[in-house]
N, C-alpha and C positions, 0 to 999 in steps of 0.2 A: 110099338108097344102101345099103351094106351097115351094119350096127355097127361092124363090124372095121375101117370106114375111119375112123369116126370115135375110134377111141379111139386114132388119132393124134395129136390136139390134149391129153391127157395129156401127149405130151413136154413141149409149150409151156406145161405147168406146173410140171413137173419138173424139166425142163435150167437153165431159168434160174436157179429157185430153190436150184440144187446149186451155179452156178457163184458165186450171189453169197455161199453158204456158206462154200465154199472162199476167197472173200475176205475176209468177215468172221472167219475161223477165222486166216487167214496173218495179216492185220492187226494182231488182236490180241493175237496171243500170238507174233507177229514170226517166223514162220516162213516156210517158201518155199515153193516150189509143191508140192512132193513130199512133205514134212512135216503140210501142210494137207489133203491129200488119205487121208493113213495116218492121220490125228486123226478125219477124219468115217468112216471107217470104223470106227474099234474098235483102230486097231493102237498109236496113240500118243496118251499124253495131253497135254488141252487145256484151258486155262482156259476156263467159259463163260461168257455173260454172258444177261440178257433179252433182249437184240435179238436173237443167236444161238439160242438156245432159241424164242425165238417165231417165226424167219424157219426152223429145221428142224421147227416144230409145222403152220405154214402150208404148207410144201414138199411135208411127207408128205401131212396131213391134206387138202391141197387137191386134191391127182394122184390121191390114193384116192377120196376123194370126188366127181370128176369122172368115173372110171371107174366109179365103183358107180352114178351118176346115168347115164351114155352106157350103158349095161349093162341097167337096170331099163328105161329107156325103147326099148328092142329092140321091136319087132314080132315077135313067136315064138310 
């Protein structure tokens, strides 16, 4: 299997984490869906909690780490 096909598994880490973050930000800050997305992309300020920071770090570092691991294990 080519390595580019394995990179699709990065989406299995990134998107569920992103949806969880949207839910957590919306719930904690009493935002709607649009406001929560704007907050996560940096347009709107929001209150952070330890849980939000942990999920954000795990989502970003987990998907990036998985991508790096897949790329490094490619036989080239």
